Structures are given as structure tokens and as C-alpha cells.
A tleap script that builds the chain and sets N, CA, C and O, in Angstrom:
source leaprc.protein.ff14SB
mol = sequence {
  NMET THR ALA ASP ALA ALA PRO THR ALA GLY
  SER GLU PRO THR PRO ASN THR GLY ASN THR
  LYS ASN LYS GLY GLN GLY VAL LEU LYS THR
  ARG ALA GLY TYR ALA TRP VAL GLY LEU VAL
  ILE ALA ALA LEU LEU GLY ILE VAL VAL LEU
  ILE PHE ILE LEU GLN ASN LEU GLU GLN ALA
  HIE VAL THR LEU PHE ALA TRP ASP TRP ASN
  LEU PRO ILE GLY VAL LEU VAL LEU LEU SER
  VAL PHE ALA GLY ALA LEU PHE THR ALA LEU
  VAL GLY GLY TYR ARG ILE LEU GLN LEU ARG
  ARG ALA THR LYS LYS HIE CGLY
}
set mol.1.N position { 6.996 3.968 53.614 }
set mol.1.CA position { 6.639 5.185 52.908 }
set mol.1.C position { 5.695 5.985 53.797 }
set mol.1.O position { 4.765 5.423 54.376 }
set mol.2.N position { 5.923 7.279 53.909 }
set mol.2.CA position { 5.074 8.136 54.726 }
set mol.2.C position { 3.841 8.541 53.944 }
set mol.2.O position { 3.771 8.337 52.732 }
set mol.3.N position { 2.887 9.104 54.623 }
set mol.3.CA position { 1.641 9.503 53.980 }
set mol.3.C position { 1.859 10.646 52.997 }
set mol.3.O position { 1.096 10.789 52.042 }
set mol.4.N position { 2.898 11.469 53.217 }
set mol.4.CA position { 3.157 12.609 52.353 }
set mol.4.C position { 3.975 12.252 51.120 }
set mol.4.O position { 4.018 13.028 50.166 }
set mol.5.N position { 4.630 11.081 51.122 }
set mol.5.CA position { 5.514 10.707 50.021 }
set mol.5.C position { 4.700 10.348 48.786 }
set mol.5.O position { 3.638 9.732 48.877 }
set mol.6.N position { 5.218 10.744 47.639 }
set mol.6.CA position { 4.554 10.416 46.369 }
set mol.6.C position { 4.873 8.969 46.004 }
set mol.6.O position { 5.963 8.489 46.315 }
set mol.7.N position { 3.943 8.261 45.347 }
set mol.7.CA position { 4.225 6.881 44.937 }
set mol.7.C position { 5.327 6.852 43.890 }
set mol.7.O position { 5.503 7.806 43.131 }
set mol.8.N position { 6.059 5.760 43.855 }
set mol.8.CA position { 7.131 5.622 42.874 }
set mol.8.C position { 6.541 5.324 41.503 }
set mol.8.O position { 5.368 4.970 41.385 }
set mol.9.N position { 7.363 5.469 40.471 }
set mol.9.CA position { 6.890 5.317 39.088 }
set mol.9.C position { 6.386 3.913 38.788 }
set mol.9.O position { 5.486 3.762 37.961 }
set mol.10.N position { 6.930 2.879 39.428 }
set mol.10.CA position { 6.536 1.517 39.109 }
set mol.10.C position { 5.455 0.960 40.006 }
set mol.10.O position { 5.102 -0.212 39.876 }
set mol.11.N position { 4.911 1.764 40.918 }
set mol.11.CA position { 3.926 1.229 41.858 }
set mol.11.C position { 2.589 1.014 41.170 }
set mol.11.O position { 2.249 1.691 40.200 }
set mol.12.N position { 1.849 0.065 41.690 }
set mol.12.CA position { 0.534 -0.264 41.151 }
set mol.12.C position { -0.495 0.728 41.700 }
set mol.12.O position { -0.352 1.200 42.827 }
set mol.13.N position { -1.531 1.050 40.918 }
set mol.13.CA position { -2.568 1.950 41.419 }
set mol.13.C position { -3.379 1.269 42.509 }
set mol.13.O position { -3.551 0.050 42.502 }
set mol.14.N position { -3.866 2.053 43.427 }
set mol.14.CA position { -4.696 1.512 44.502 }
set mol.14.C position { -6.131 1.913 44.264 }
set mol.14.O position { -6.396 2.994 43.737 }
set mol.15.N position { -7.074 1.044 44.653 }
set mol.15.CA position { -8.475 1.381 44.428 }
set mol.15.C position { -8.908 2.517 45.343 }
set mol.15.O position { -8.385 2.684 46.445 }
set mol.16.N position { -9.865 3.287 44.871 }
set mol.16.CA position { -10.417 4.382 45.651 }
set mol.16.C position { -11.468 3.795 46.583 }
set mol.16.O position { -12.521 3.349 46.127 }
set mol.17.N position { -11.196 3.789 47.871 }
set mol.17.CA position { -12.125 3.188 48.827 }
set mol.17.C position { -13.010 4.220 49.487 }
set mol.17.O position { -13.807 3.885 50.363 }
set mol.18.N position { -12.882 5.473 49.080 }
set mol.18.CA position { -13.691 6.542 49.671 }
set mol.18.C position { -15.137 6.432 49.245 }
set mol.18.O position { -15.486 5.612 48.395 }
set mol.19.N position { -15.966 7.250 49.830 }
set mol.19.CA position { -17.389 7.258 49.521 }
set mol.19.C position { -17.596 8.130 48.288 }
set mol.19.O position { -17.669 9.353 48.411 }
set mol.20.N position { -17.694 7.528 47.099 }
set mol.20.CA position { -17.826 8.283 45.859 }
set mol.20.C position { -19.149 7.981 45.190 }
set mol.20.O position { -19.774 6.950 45.436 }
set mol.21.N position { -19.558 8.905 44.339 }
set mol.21.CA position { -20.804 8.705 43.584 }
set mol.21.C position { -20.571 7.877 42.337 }
set mol.21.O position { -21.492 7.208 41.869 }
set mol.22.N position { -19.331 7.902 41.767 }
set mol.22.CA position { -19.013 7.110 40.578 }
set mol.22.C position { -18.641 5.703 41.012 }
set mol.22.O position { -17.615 5.506 41.664 }
set mol.23.N position { -19.454 4.732 40.663 }
set mol.23.CA position { -19.221 3.362 41.105 }
set mol.23.C position { -17.988 2.749 40.468 }
set mol.23.O position { -17.377 1.877 41.087 }
set mol.24.N position { -17.577 3.155 39.251 }
set mol.24.CA position { -16.447 2.576 38.551 }
set mol.24.C position { -15.097 3.003 39.089 }
set mol.24.O position { -14.083 2.423 38.699 }
set mol.25.N position { -15.040 3.994 39.970 }
set mol.25.CA position { -13.762 4.479 40.455 }
set mol.25.C position { -13.088 3.510 41.412 }
set mol.25.O position { -11.872 3.591 41.587 }
set mol.26.N position { -13.814 2.606 42.032 }
set mol.26.CA position { -13.228 1.674 42.985 }
set mol.26.C position { -12.590 0.460 42.325 }
set mol.26.O position { -12.046 -0.393 43.025 }
set mol.27.N position { -12.639 0.355 41.002 }
set mol.27.CA position { -12.113 -0.802 40.291 }
set mol.27.C position { -10.610 -0.632 40.092 }
set mol.27.O position { -10.149 0.415 39.637 }
set mol.28.N position { -9.858 -1.666 40.435 }
set mol.28.CA position { -8.405 -1.648 40.266 }
set mol.28.C position { -8.059 -2.089 38.854 }
set mol.28.O position { -8.471 -3.164 38.417 }
set mol.29.N position { -7.294 -1.254 38.131 }
set mol.29.CA position { -6.876 -1.582 36.769 }
set mol.29.C position { -5.417 -1.997 36.814 }
set mol.29.O position { -4.561 -1.233 37.261 }
set mol.30.N position { -5.131 -3.215 36.348 }
set mol.30.CA position { -3.767 -3.739 36.382 }
set mol.30.C position { -3.357 -4.215 35.004 }
set mol.30.O position { -4.179 -4.320 34.094 }
set mol.31.N position { -2.063 -4.505 34.865 }
set mol.31.CA position { -1.560 -5.053 33.592 }
set mol.31.C position { -2.165 -6.417 33.325 }
set mol.31.O position { -2.449 -6.759 32.177 }
set mol.32.N position { -2.362 -7.196 34.372 }
set mol.32.CA position { -2.966 -8.529 34.198 }
set mol.32.C position { -4.391 -8.407 33.662 }
set mol.32.O position { -4.820 -9.217 32.841 }
set mol.33.N position { -5.118 -7.401 34.124 }
set mol.33.CA position { -6.472 -7.177 33.628 }
set mol.33.C position { -6.475 -6.807 32.160 }
set mol.33.O position { -7.290 -7.303 31.382 }
set mol.34.N position { -5.546 -5.919 31.786 }
set mol.34.CA position { -5.451 -5.537 30.373 }
set mol.34.C position { -5.009 -6.726 29.519 }
set mol.34.O position { -5.481 -6.887 28.393 }
set mol.35.N position { -4.111 -7.555 30.044 }
set mol.35.CA position { -3.669 -8.746 29.303 }
set mol.35.C position { -4.844 -9.702 29.107 }
set mol.35.O position { -4.985 -10.293 28.036 }
set mol.36.N position { -5.681 -9.859 30.117 }
set mol.36.CA position { -6.841 -10.742 30.015 }
set mol.36.C position { -7.791 -10.230 28.944 }
set mol.36.O position { -8.298 -11.020 28.147 }
set mol.37.N position { -8.043 -8.935 28.908 }
set mol.37.CA position { -8.920 -8.357 27.885 }
set mol.37.C position { -8.311 -8.585 26.501 }
set mol.37.O position { -9.026 -8.912 25.553 }
set mol.38.N position { -6.990 -8.412 26.386 }
set mol.38.CA position { -6.328 -8.654 25.108 }
set mol.38.C position { -6.465 -10.097 24.656 }
set mol.38.O position { -6.679 -10.360 23.473 }
set mol.39.N position { -6.342 -11.039 25.591 }
set mol.39.CA position { -6.487 -12.454 25.245 }
set mol.39.C position { -7.906 -12.779 24.797 }
set mol.39.O position { -8.095 -13.561 23.865 }
set mol.40.N position { -8.890 -12.195 25.439 }
set mol.40.CA position { -10.280 -12.432 25.041 }
set mol.40.C position { -10.522 -11.890 23.633 }
set mol.40.O position { -11.160 -12.549 22.812 }
set mol.41.N position { -10.013 -10.690 23.357 }
set mol.41.CA position { -10.170 -10.112 22.016 }
set mol.41.C position { -9.458 -10.971 20.975 }
set mol.41.O position { -9.992 -11.197 19.889 }
set mol.42.N position { -8.246 -11.455 21.301 }
set mol.42.CA position { -7.509 -12.317 20.373 }
set mol.42.C position { -8.268 -13.615 20.117 }
set mol.42.O position { -8.299 -14.098 18.985 }
set mol.43.N position { -8.874 -14.182 21.145 }
set mol.43.CA position { -9.648 -15.414 20.970 }
set mol.43.C position { -10.857 -15.173 20.060 }
set mol.43.O position { -11.163 -15.997 19.199 }
set mol.44.N position { -11.535 -14.054 20.252 }
set mol.44.CA position { -12.687 -13.737 19.402 }
set mol.44.C position { -12.252 -13.519 17.951 }
set mol.44.O position { -12.924 -13.979 17.028 }
set mol.45.N position { -11.138 -12.824 17.747 }
set mol.45.CA position { -10.624 -12.649 16.389 }
set mol.45.C position { -10.220 -13.987 15.767 }
set mol.45.O position { -10.427 -14.202 14.573 }
set mol.46.N position { -9.653 -14.875 16.562 }
set mol.46.CA position { -9.297 -16.201 16.081 }
set mol.46.C position { -10.514 -16.984 15.616 }
set mol.46.O position { -10.464 -17.682 14.603 }
set mol.47.N position { -11.602 -16.865 16.357 }
set mol.47.CA position { -12.843 -17.538 15.967 }
set mol.47.C position { -13.368 -16.973 14.646 }
set mol.47.O position { -13.813 -17.724 13.779 }
set mol.48.N position { -13.313 -15.646 14.498 }
set mol.48.CA position { -13.768 -15.020 13.251 }
set mol.48.C position { -12.903 -15.479 12.078 }
set mol.48.O position { -13.428 -15.764 11.001 }
set mol.49.N position { -11.594 -15.553 12.271 }
set mol.49.CA position { -10.687 -16.011 11.209 }
set mol.49.C position { -10.977 -17.468 10.853 }
set mol.49.O position { -10.989 -17.826 9.675 }
set mol.50.N position { -11.208 -18.299 11.849 }
set mol.50.CA position { -11.533 -19.704 11.593 }
set mol.50.C position { -12.821 -19.828 10.785 }
set mol.50.O position { -12.892 -20.629 9.853 }
set mol.51.N position { -13.828 -19.051 11.130 }
set mol.51.CA position { -15.082 -19.064 10.376 }
set mol.51.C position { -14.844 -18.616 8.929 }
set mol.51.O position { -15.393 -19.200 7.994 }
set mol.52.N position { -14.016 -17.568 8.754 }
set mol.52.CA position { -13.697 -17.090 7.404 }
set mol.52.C position { -13.040 -18.188 6.583 }
set mol.52.O position { -13.403 -18.402 5.427 }
set mol.53.N position { -12.076 -18.884 7.172 }
set mol.53.CA position { -11.375 -19.943 6.437 }
set mol.53.C position { -12.330 -21.078 6.092 }
set mol.53.O position { -12.298 -21.595 4.975 }
set mol.54.N position { -13.176 -21.469 7.034 }
set mol.54.CA position { -14.101 -22.575 6.783 }
set mol.54.C position { -15.149 -22.223 5.727 }
set mol.54.O position { -15.664 -23.113 5.050 }
set mol.55.N position { -15.468 -20.946 5.580 }
set mol.55.CA position { -16.445 -20.538 4.574 }
set mol.55.C position { -15.812 -20.310 3.201 }
set mol.55.O position { -16.529 -20.120 2.219 }
set mol.56.N position { -14.485 -20.327 3.119 }
set mol.56.CA position { -13.786 -20.087 1.858 }
set mol.56.C position { -12.826 -21.233 1.561 }
set mol.56.O position { -11.609 -21.048 1.538 }
set mol.57.N position { -13.385 -22.416 1.337 }
set mol.57.CA position { -12.577 -23.615 1.116 }
set mol.57.C position { -12.334 -23.936 -0.352 }
set mol.57.O position { -11.720 -24.957 -0.659 }
set mol.58.N position { -12.802 -23.089 -1.266 }
set mol.58.CA position { -12.531 -23.335 -2.686 }
set mol.58.C position { -11.033 -23.267 -2.930 }
set mol.58.O position { -10.348 -22.405 -2.379 }
set mol.59.N position { -10.525 -24.173 -3.752 }
set mol.59.CA position { -9.091 -24.247 -4.014 }
set mol.59.C position { -8.665 -23.181 -5.023 }
set mol.59.O position { -9.388 -22.880 -5.974 }
set mol.60.N position { -7.488 -22.622 -4.800 }
set mol.60.CA position { -6.897 -21.657 -5.731 }
set mol.60.C position { -5.498 -22.147 -6.074 }
set mol.60.O position { -4.756 -22.591 -5.197 }
set mol.61.N position { -5.145 -22.067 -7.336 }
set mol.61.CA position { -3.815 -22.484 -7.784 }
set mol.61.C position { -2.843 -21.323 -7.552 }
set mol.61.O position { -3.090 -20.199 -7.987 }
set mol.62.N position { -1.729 -21.613 -6.858 }
set mol.62.CA position { -0.735 -20.594 -6.521 }
set mol.62.C position { 0.598 -20.985 -7.132 }
set mol.62.O position { 1.035 -22.129 -7.015 }
set mol.63.N position { 1.245 -20.018 -7.790 }
set mol.63.CA position { 2.585 -20.221 -8.342 }
set mol.63.C position { 3.477 -19.119 -7.791 }
set mol.63.O position { 3.176 -17.934 -7.930 }
set mol.64.N position { 4.574 -19.521 -7.166 }
set mol.64.CA position { 5.546 -18.570 -6.640 }
set mol.64.C position { 6.927 -19.065 -7.034 }
set mol.64.O position { 7.383 -20.108 -6.566 }
set mol.65.N position { 7.582 -18.312 -7.892 }
set mol.65.CA position { 8.870 -18.698 -8.453 }
set mol.65.C position { 8.747 -20.078 -9.087 }
set mol.65.O position { 8.047 -20.215 -10.090 }
set mol.66.N position { 9.388 -21.094 -8.552 }
set mol.66.CA position { 9.348 -22.428 -9.158 }
set mol.66.C position { 8.353 -23.344 -8.446 }
set mol.66.O position { 8.222 -24.509 -8.822 }
set mol.67.N position { 7.655 -22.846 -7.433 }
set mol.67.CA position { 6.739 -23.685 -6.664 }
set mol.67.C position { 5.312 -23.509 -7.156 }
set mol.67.O position { 4.877 -22.397 -7.457 }
set mol.68.N position { 4.587 -24.626 -7.234 }
set mol.68.CA position { 3.164 -24.632 -7.573 }
set mol.68.C position { 2.418 -25.419 -6.514 }
set mol.68.O position { 2.842 -26.510 -6.133 }
set mol.69.N position { 1.323 -24.880 -6.043 }
set mol.69.CA position { 0.492 -25.627 -5.112 }
set mol.69.C position { -0.923 -25.078 -5.121 }
set mol.69.O position { -1.175 -23.982 -5.621 }
set mol.70.N position { -1.853 -25.861 -4.554 }
set mol.70.CA position { -3.253 -25.469 -4.426 }
set mol.70.C position { -3.550 -25.225 -2.951 }
set mol.70.O position { -3.202 -26.034 -2.091 }
set mol.71.N position { -4.193 -24.107 -2.677 }
set mol.71.CA position { -4.573 -23.754 -1.313 }
set mol.71.C position { -6.022 -23.288 -1.282 }
set mol.71.O position { -6.514 -22.734 -2.264 }
set mol.72.N position { -6.708 -23.508 -0.165 }
set mol.72.CA position { -8.034 -22.888 -0.023 }
set mol.72.C position { -7.899 -21.364 -0.017 }
set mol.72.O position { -6.906 -20.829 0.476 }
set mol.73.N position { -8.882 -20.681 -0.558 }
set mol.73.CA position { -8.819 -19.221 -0.665 }
set mol.73.C position { -8.687 -18.572 0.715 }
set mol.73.O position { -7.942 -17.605 0.869 }
set mol.74.N position { -9.387 -19.081 1.698 }
set mol.74.CA position { -9.302 -18.523 3.051 }
set mol.74.C position { -7.896 -18.596 3.615 }
set mol.74.O position { -7.418 -17.641 4.228 }
set mol.75.N position { -7.231 -19.728 3.411 }
set mol.75.CA position { -5.854 -19.891 3.886 }
set mol.75.C position { -4.926 -18.968 3.102 }
set mol.75.O position { -4.007 -18.383 3.675 }
set mol.76.N position { -5.156 -18.834 1.811 }
set mol.76.CA position { -4.332 -17.965 0.977 }
set mol.76.C position { -4.429 -16.504 1.431 }
set mol.76.O position { -3.417 -15.807 1.509 }
set mol.77.N position { -5.637 -16.049 1.726 }
set mol.77.CA position { -5.816 -14.678 2.213 }
set mol.77.C position { -5.142 -14.508 3.564 }
set mol.77.O position { -4.500 -13.487 3.807 }
set mol.78.N position { -5.275 -15.492 4.449 }
set mol.78.CA position { -4.643 -15.416 5.773 }
set mol.78.C position { -3.122 -15.353 5.653 }
set mol.78.O position { -2.476 -14.571 6.351 }
set mol.79.N position { -2.548 -16.173 4.772 }
set mol.79.CA position { -1.099 -16.136 4.562 }
set mol.79.C position { -0.658 -14.797 3.976 }
set mol.79.O position { 0.411 -14.293 4.317 }
set mol.80.N position { -1.472 -14.223 3.101 }
set mol.80.CA position { -1.150 -12.913 2.539 }
set mol.80.C position { -1.157 -11.834 3.615 }
set mol.80.O position { -0.299 -10.951 3.617 }
set mol.81.N position { -2.109 -11.903 4.518 }
set mol.81.CA position { -2.165 -10.940 5.628 }
set mol.81.C position { -0.929 -11.087 6.509 }
set mol.81.O position { -0.324 -10.086 6.892 }
set mol.82.N position { -0.546 -12.326 6.836 }
set mol.82.CA position { 0.657 -12.549 7.652 }
set mol.82.C position { 1.910 -12.023 6.950 }
set mol.82.O position { 2.763 -11.403 7.584 }
set mol.83.N position { 2.020 -12.269 5.647 }
set mol.83.CA position { 3.182 -11.779 4.902 }
set mol.83.C position { 3.222 -10.251 4.902 }
set mol.83.O position { 4.291 -9.662 5.060 }
set mol.84.N position { 2.081 -9.612 4.728 }
set mol.84.CA position { 2.018 -8.152 4.766 }
set mol.84.C position { 2.369 -7.599 6.140 }
set mol.84.O position { 3.073 -6.595 6.245 }
set mol.85.N position { 1.881 -8.247 7.194 }
set mol.85.CA position { 2.196 -7.801 8.556 }
set mol.85.C position { 3.680 -7.976 8.852 }
set mol.85.O position { 4.292 -7.115 9.485 }
set mol.86.N position { 4.264 -9.082 8.400 }
set mol.86.CA position { 5.695 -9.312 8.612 }
set mol.86.C position { 6.524 -8.269 7.867 }
set mol.86.O position { 7.481 -7.729 8.422 }
set mol.87.N position { 6.168 -7.985 6.630 }
set mol.87.CA position { 6.886 -6.972 5.854 }
set mol.87.C position { 6.781 -5.607 6.527 }
set mol.87.O position { 7.772 -4.883 6.624 }
set mol.88.N position { 5.580 -5.254 6.992 }
set mol.88.CA position { 5.380 -3.979 7.678 }
set mol.88.C position { 6.210 -3.906 8.948 }
set mol.88.O position { 6.808 -2.869 9.236 }
set mol.89.N position { 6.255 -5.004 9.719 }
set mol.89.CA position { 7.042 -5.029 10.954 }
set mol.89.C position { 8.532 -4.882 10.656 }
set mol.89.O position { 9.243 -4.191 11.386 }
set mol.90.N position { 9.009 -5.523 9.592 }
set mol.90.CA position { 10.424 -5.403 9.237 }
set mol.90.C position { 10.789 -3.977 8.829 }
set mol.90.O position { 11.814 -3.447 9.259 }
set mol.91.N position { 9.946 -3.355 7.997 }
set mol.91.CA position { 10.207 -1.985 7.574 }
set mol.91.C position { 10.126 -1.036 8.777 }
set mol.91.O position { 10.969 -0.152 8.926 }
set mol.92.N position { 9.127 -1.217 9.622 }
set mol.92.CA position { 8.988 -0.373 10.815 }
set mol.92.C position { 10.152 -0.559 11.775 }
set mol.92.O position { 10.655 0.417 12.332 }
set mol.93.N position { 10.588 -1.806 11.976 }
set mol.93.CA position { 11.730 -2.073 12.846 }
set mol.93.C position { 13.002 -1.442 12.336 }
set mol.93.O position { 13.792 -0.909 13.115 }
set mol.94.N position { 13.206 -1.499 11.026 }
set mol.94.CA position { 14.379 -0.864 10.427 }
set mol.94.C position { 14.332 0.650 10.644 }
set mol.94.O position { 15.348 1.267 10.963 }
set mol.95.N position { 13.152 1.245 10.469 }
set mol.95.CA position { 13.015 2.690 10.675 }
set mol.95.C position { 13.262 3.069 12.139 }
set mol.95.O position { 13.876 4.101 12.411 }
set mol.96.N position { 12.800 2.263 13.064 }
set mol.96.CA position { 13.051 2.519 14.484 }
set mol.96.C position { 14.547 2.485 14.768 }
set mol.96.O position { 15.060 3.330 15.501 }
set mol.97.N position { 15.254 1.505 14.187 }
set mol.97.CA position { 16.709 1.446 14.375 }
set mol.97.C position { 17.381 2.690 13.810 }
set mol.97.O position { 18.301 3.225 14.429 }
set mol.98.N position { 16.940 3.162 12.647 }
set mol.98.CA position { 17.501 4.387 12.073 }
set mol.98.C position { 17.302 5.573 13.019 }
set mol.98.O position { 18.223 6.358 13.242 }
set mol.99.N position { 16.099 5.696 13.569 }
set mol.99.CA position { 15.815 6.815 14.459 }
set mol.99.C position { 16.624 6.727 15.751 }
set mol.99.O position { 17.074 7.752 16.263 }
set mol.100.N position { 16.818 5.514 16.289 }
set mol.100.CA position { 17.621 5.362 17.499 }
set mol.100.C position { 19.065 5.755 17.248 }
set mol.100.O position { 19.684 6.426 18.073 }
set mol.101.N position { 19.605 5.333 16.100 }
set mol.101.CA position { 20.988 5.700 15.762 }
set mol.101.C position { 21.127 7.210 15.619 }
set mol.101.O position { 22.098 7.797 16.096 }
set mol.102.N position { 20.151 7.841 14.959 }
set mol.102.CA position { 20.198 9.299 14.790 }
set mol.102.C position { 20.101 10.012 16.135 }
set mol.102.O position { 20.757 11.031 16.351 }
set mol.103.N position { 19.283 9.475 17.035 }
set mol.103.CA position { 19.124 10.088 18.353 }
set mol.103.C position { 20.410 9.971 19.151 }
set mol.103.O position { 20.810 10.929 19.812 }
set mol.104.N position { 21.066 8.816 19.105 }
set mol.104.CA position { 22.327 8.647 19.825 }
set mol.104.C position { 23.426 9.532 19.246 }
set mol.104.O position { 24.264 10.061 19.976 }
set mol.105.N position { 23.409 9.683 17.919 }
set mol.105.CA position { 24.455 10.488 17.261 }
set mol.105.C position { 24.296 11.974 17.594 }
set mol.105.O position { 25.284 12.667 17.837 }
set mol.106.N position { 23.048 12.462 17.604 }
set mol.106.CA position { 22.800 13.882 17.821 }
set mol.106.C position { 22.469 14.213 19.266 }
set mol.106.O position { 22.505 15.381 19.653 }
set mol.107.N position { 22.148 13.212 20.068 }
set mol.107.CA position { 21.700 13.458 21.431 }
set mol.107.C position { 22.774 13.409 22.383 }
set mol.107.O position { 22.549 13.598 23.578 }
savepdb mol mol.pdb
quit
């Protein structure tokens, strides 16, 4: 690649090695760095969820259709959040498919 050529769309950013006043400009930002930050945030959220469950161990009686069982309140709330997230993802995924079909039909 010549000095005048523009970088391609998939190329990684290069750090600024020039003499700058902003110290943060020389830091290279990569997908691996963002993934690491995401993993750290997920680990911290996991710790918070674990603490929530351990602090809410009182049993709650649950009946769903023909099933009956007892669960700790913390686990019950966590399962409810997962069920809500799954339902939201299914509805959102269906809507995305509708929009893709409409785009292909009209585009």
C-alpha cells in the first residue's frame, strides 16, 4: 500500500505516534479490547446477581399450569428476567425478519 492510498474498510486503526498534547490519542482501540471490557462488566454484573440471589433465599410457592414447586425469591426473579429477555428477543427477531423481507420485496 502506498502512502497516498486510503486504508481499507476492514483494517485495524493504528496508534498516533506523533508528538501530541492529548495523551489518550496514542492508545490503540481494538475489538479484543472492547471484548475484554465487556467481559469485565459481565463478571461484575454476575457478582451483583449472585449477591442478590444469596440475599433473597426465602422460598416462594410457584404454580405454572400443572406444575408446583418452591423456589427462592432471588432465583424466581432471575428466571422471570430471563423469560422476559427471551420473549423480547423472539419478538424483536421476528420483527427484524419482517423488515428484511419487506426490504427485499421493495428494494
